[in-house]
N, C-alpha and C positions, 0 to 999 in steps of 0.2 A: 280579297284573297291574295296577296301577294305571292309568286313564289322564287325561288332564290335557284338556277339551272344547275347539272351539274355538268361540265363543259365537255364536247363529244371532238373537237377539232382536236387532230395530236399536234400533240409540243408545247396548248396551250396550259401554262401549268396558274392562272389567277383564276381570281371568284367575284364575283356579282357584287356580293356583301357579306360584308366582316361581322362576326358578332354586336363590332361596335355599332355595324347602322340597319341590323337587326332588331337592337333592343331601341334604335331612338325610333323607329317605323313603327314598333309595337307599343313603343307608351304614347304615339301620335295617333295610334285605336285601332292600326291596322293589325290585318291577321297575315300572321305568314308565317310560311311552309319552306323548309331547307331539304332540298335530295340528300339522300344520303351519301357520303362520302364527297359533298360538293366544294369546301373546305379543302383537304387532301394535299394538291398540289401549292397550297399554298397554306401548309402544315398548321392549318386552322383545324383541331378535330370535330366530330360531331356533338361530343359531350358541350361544347365550349357555345355553339346556336344554342342547344336546351335550357342552357345557362340564363340565356339572353333572354328566353324564351318563345323559340319556335322551334315549331313539332315539323321529326322526321319524315321523312315521306321520302317511297322510290318516287324512282323522273319521270315515270309514264302515268303515277297516280297526283302527281304535282303536274306537272302543262295537263290535262283532264282538268283539273276542279281552276285552274289556275284566273285571275281576271290580269293579271297580266304577270308577266317572265321577264326576271332578270336575267342578265347574260350576258359571256366578254364576246362572244362570237353564236352568231346565229346558228340557232337548233342546227343537228344533224335529219338526215332523213326520213328517219326510224323515229329521232324526235318530234317533228312536224307531223306524224301518221297517232301522235297521244294529242297532239297544241289544241285547246277546246277553240272552235271558230268564233273570231269573233274580241279574242285576247290582244292586249296590247304587249309586242314580244320589246324592250329596253335592249339595245344590246352594241354592238361597234357593225353598222350591215355590209359598209363601204359597197355596194351594188356597185357600182363600176370596175372594180375589180375582183366582184364575187355575183356575179347577175343568175349565177343556179342556183342562190343559195336568194337572191331575190327575187326569181320566179317563184322557188319553190312558197316561199312564205306570201306573193301575192294569192299564189292558189288555191289556200289552204284557209284565205280570207282573216293573217291576222293583219294587225295594225301596230306597225313599224316603226316605233320612235328611234334614228339612230342617231345615238349617242355624237359621230363625227360630224352631225352637221350643225350643231347645238352652233345658234352665229355667237361671232366676238362682239361681244359687248356689255356694259358692263353688270346686270342685274342679271346676268348666266354665266361669270367669270368662276362659278362654285360647280356650272357644271359639266367646266372644258378641260374635257379628257384627253384630248390631244392633247394640250398645252402637260398636264401631268405626264401621261404615258412619253412625249416627247425628253421630257427633260431629263428619265431616266436613260432612253434612249441614247442620250447623251453621253453621258456619262458612263454606261457600260464599252460608248465604240472606243471611248479614249481606252479603257485598261484592255479589250482587244488589242488595241493596237499595240500599247507597251506588253501584251504578252507573243507577239505577234513579229516585233522589233530586238531585230539581233545587236541594238544599244541600248546603254542605261536614258531615261526622259533627264535624271536632271545633274550636272555641273556635279563632279567631285573629283576633290582635292588629295591625289594620296601621297605615299611616300613612293612611288613610282610614276608618277607624274600625275599631269591634269586630264579625267577626261572633260570632252566639251558637252551641251546641254542638248540635247535633241533638236530637231527646226521640227514645225505641225504648224502646217497649213489649214483651214478649218473655210469652207464654204459654207455657206449659208450662217446668218448671226438672229436666225429667233430663237426658239423656245432649246429645240435642241442644240444648236452650236454655242450660245452661250454656254448652258453646263457643260459640252467639252471643250471649248478655255478657259472655262474655271477650274475643269478637272484636270486639265495637259496642265495649267500649270500649276498648280500644287503638285506636280506631281515631277515640278521645275523644269520646265521642257520653255523653249520658247516660243512663241507666237502668233502667227499672222491668222488672220481674217478676211476675207473680202464679202461683199452680200450685194445684192443690185440696189440699198435702201443706203440715199452714204449720212443719214439719219442717226443711221446703227453707232457711224463710228465711235463717239461719245460710248457708247455699253459695251465696244470691245476695248477699249481704255482706259474706263472703268474696270475693268479686270487683268489688265498688266498684261493684254494684245497688244499685235501693232494691227493699225486697220492698214489691208489695202482698196486706196480708190480708186475707185473707175467713175469715169462723168456717166453721171446719168443723163439715161434717155430725156428728153424736153416735157419736161412737166409731167415725169414719173414718178415722179417723187411721194409717197405715201407714209404716214404717220404709221402703219400697219407692224406690226415685230414680225406678221404671215407670213407665208411664199406666193406667192406673184408672179406669174407669167414673163418674160421679158420679151421688147424685138430681141431679132435674130444680130441687130447693128450689135446690142448691146453685148451678147453672149460673146460677142467677136471680138470687142475691146474688156472685156472682161478677161478673157483669155490670154490678151495680146500682154493686162499687167500684172495676170498672173504666173504668167509660163517659168518669169526668174527664179522667183521663191520656190513656185512647183520644183523647179529642177536643185533647188538646195534643198530639199523639203525629204525630212526624214519620213515626215508619217505626211499623209494626206486626209481628213474628212471630210467627206462630200453631208450636204443634208436635205438637200433643193428638192423640194419636194412643194406637187403644184394639185389641190384637191382636184380626183376626177379628169386629170389626165397624161400623162406622160414626164417622167419627169426631166427636163434638162439637163442636155449634155455638157458640163462644166472641165471635165475632165478625157481629152479625145485622146485615142492612142497615141499620138506624138508627143505631147506632153506625159505623157505613164515614159513614152519612151528615154524622156530627157531628166526621169530619175536617174536616183545612184541604186546599182546596186542590192537588195538590200534594205530599201524602204518599203511601206505598206501602206496600203491607199483601206480603208474602212470606210466604204459606201453604202449610206446611210438608207438611200433613194433605191437599191438595190431590186427591190415586190415588186417596186413602182418602172420600171425599165432599165435603171440608171443614170446617175447622171454617169458614170464611168461605163463606155458601153462594154468593157471588159468582163470588167462583172460578174459573175454569177448567183441568186437567189439564193441564199441557204450552205451556197461553197465558196472554198478557198481557191484560187486557181493563182498561177503565176508565168506570169507576162516580161519578156524584157530586162530577169531580173527583180517585176517588184510581185511582191505578193497584196494580190488582189480579193477583200475581207467584202463578201455582200451579207451582209447578217441578218436577218428574218425575225421579227417578233422581240426584240430586244427585252423588251419589261419583262417577259415572260421568267424571263433571266432571276429576274428579281421581283420574284411571286407575290412572297411579304410586301414589303410596301405598293409593289404596284397591285396588288391589291386594296389596300388601308385606299391610296388615293382614289383610284375607280373607283370603290364601293362606296364615297367621302361623294362622288359628283354622281354618283347615279343616284344616290342617297336624296340631292340634292334638284334631280330629275323628276323623282319619283313625288318628291314635298312639288313643286307647280302643278303634276299633272293631278292628285288629288287633295287640293288644298282644303284645313281645316277651316272650317265654317260655324260659329258658335250656332248650334241648336240644328244643321245641316248632319245627316252622316255622308261620312264622307266615301264620295263615290272619284271617276278616273270623269276628268271635265277635257274633252276635243275639244278646244275652242280655237279653231285655224284660224282669225283673227289678230288670235293673241302671236307676235312676233315670232317669240322662242320654238310654240309650240307648232306652229305652222309653216317651219319654216328645218324643223329635225323630223314631222312625221314625213319618212317616206313611200310609204305604203300604206292604205288604208281599206278595206271594201276588197281586198280584190285588187286597187286601183294604182298607179305608179305618180305619186307624185314631184320625182324629183328626177328629175331632168337628165343628169349623165346618168344616173339608174334607167330612165329610161330608154335613151339610146344606146345602152349596152346591151339591154336586151332588144332592142331594134323596135320598139310601140313606142308612139307616140307620149306623153308628158297627160295621164288622167287613164291609162286602155289603162 
């Protein structure tokens, strides 16, 4: 039995399964129940789930009966009280930043398949929830900046004279950064971008941006599009290389995050001070400590005349498409955990030798298997 939970975390509007993915699970032979009102935040009516073949049940009843629970955020304390012992919880755990949720799940004996831990390998691409949601975050970041900036983004030629285009500098050319570049260009801005990986230059230029080059640490170049920690010396060189661009920027968007660690500081206070009054910074790493130390999660502050925005959970602001994409990532993970085999009943297969399952199961039968989560809880791995 697969149960689609109703989200309990404040502000979470996404849902872990849509009628499309529910229908596909049922077609594959799985029994699916959905919490009443689960899709409300994403504008999915209960009747749409019923039309897809699911049965609607109260949250507590679904949690008590489920073999596998699908959610975006981990269950609340009240929901955990109803969760069947031994159930598999498929969710965005982020145990290093939310140790209380991880501890509660371990104490109730759940097995947690953490979607954010799915390895970046070819056969797991359909499960890559970080990419699907970061794409939305990059898009929304530009719109937030455009709304806050007291200027146009595009160049305009009018009878009253020419309006110069906004200048945008983007830190980080991962999934969020690439979408931010593309969106800012569509809005007519002049875009520059920087990243610790010089091989991303071609990607930036293909989208119409200019790459701010920084000499990499010796032997540090990697063909990955996902952020890794850089040396202190590299960060110093990066600040020096981008300082002139930032001083001329109307908008700065920072996207650099390192899984399980505090975000690197890329825009220190002195760099903010060099910017023109009225400029805008959107710090997508605000929840992780911030690429700009002046940013505050979930708040907008003004320092040195610069508006600094620290948005949280941006995908929830695009709940319809965010849910569609997240639910497809989850469906792929469900199909991997419950494989279809001829002449065999469908059952959850927790094969820790499997490179996807082994990397993604953060908690199993009360044991913490994920090192950063264990560190946040102050316990050894496996305890």
